C-alpha positions in Angstrom: -42.5 203.2 43.7 -40.3 205.4 41.3 -39.3 207.9 44.1 -38.4 204.6 46.2 -36.2 203.3 43.6 -34.8 206.3 42.6 -33.7 206.8 46.5 -32.6 203.4 46.4 -30.5 203.6 43.4 -29.2 207.3 44.9 -28.0 205.5 48.2 -26.6 202.6 46.2 -24.5 205.0 44.3 -23.4 206.7 47.2 -22.5 203.7 49.1 -20.6 202.7 45.7 -18.8 206.0 46.1 -17.9 205.7 49.6 -16.6 202.1 48.7 -14.5 203.7 46.0 -13.1 206.3 48.3 -12.2 203.6 50.9 -10.5 201.4 48.4 -8.5 204.4 46.8 -7.5 205.6 50.2 -6.3 201.9 51.0 -4.2 202.0 47.9 -2.7 205.2 48.9 -2.1 203.9 52.2 -0.4 200.6 51.0 1.9 202.7 48.6 2.7 205.2 51.4 3.6 202.3 53.5 6.0 200.8 50.8 7.8 203.9 50.3 8.1 204.2 54.4 9.2 200.5 54.4 11.9 201.4 51.6 13.3 204.2 53.2 13.5 202.6 56.5 15.4 199.6 55.0 17.8 201.9 53.3 18.4 203.5 56.6 19.2 200.6 58.4 21.2 199.4 55.7 23.5 202.3 55.8 23.4 202.0 59.7 24.7 198.6 59.2 27.3 199.3 56.8 28.7 202.0 59.0 28.7 200.1 62.2 30.7 197.3 60.1 33.0 199.6 58.4 33.9 201.2 62.2 34.5 197.6 63.2 36.5 196.8 60.4 38.7 199.9 60.7 39.1 198.9 64.8 39.9 195.8 63.8 42.5 197.0 61.3 44.1 199.3 63.6 44.7 196.7 66.2 46.4 194.5 64.1 48.5 197.3 62.0 50.8 197.5 65.0 51.3 193.5 64.8 52.5 193.6 61.0 54.8 196.4 61.6 56.2 194.7 64.7 56.7 191.4 62.7 58.4 193.5 59.7 61.0 195.0 62.3 61.5 191.6 63.5 62.1 190.1 59.9 64.6 193.0 59.0 66.8 192.7 62.3 66.8 189.0 61.6 67.9 189.5 58.0 70.5 192.1 58.9 72.0 189.5 61.4 72.1 186.9 58.7 73.8 189.3 56.3 76.4 190.1 58.7 76.9 186.4 59.4 77.6 185.9 55.5 79.7 188.7 55.1 81.9 187.8 57.9 82.3 184.4 56.7 83.3 185.7 53.3 85.6 188.1 54.7 87.5 185.5 56.8 87.9 182.9 54.1 88.2 184.8 50.7 92.1 184.6 51.0 92.0 180.8 51.4 89.6 180.3 48.6 91.4 182.5 46.3 94.9 180.4 47.0 92.9 176.9 46.5 91.8 178.2 43.1 95.1 179.6 42.1 97.0 176.4 43.3 94.2 174.1 40.9 94.9 176.6 37.8 98.5 176.5 38.1 99.0 173.1 39.2 98.7 171.1 35.8 99.2 167.6 35.3 98.7 166.4 31.7 96.9 163.0 31.6 94.7 161.6 29.0 91.0 161.7 29.7 89.5 158.3 31.1 87.1 158.3 28.1 89.6 158.4 25.4 90.0 155.0 24.1 93.8 153.9 23.2 94.4 153.6 19.9 96.3 150.3 18.8 99.4 151.4 16.8 
């Protein structure tokens, strides 16, 4: 009976070792799968970033021309308005100077309207 018990115990120990090996292999497999998943996720994230950056650069390039055209139109409009102001100044400056000189040299002495008359 001792031989049978010894053999049964031996079988149980071998089964326990096999189970421990299976559990260890499962843990290693799980760790490896997590590492692979992280690597794959990082790769997907990098690919997505590159795609979005390329899309942004394409969008930026397509709209850059619009900005420069708008700036050129604004510059042309500004030049036209400045020329109009300069022309107006040149055509009216003599008249304005004459009016200013007339007002300065034409003096009419009179009392200020807020001054009260003093009784004498």
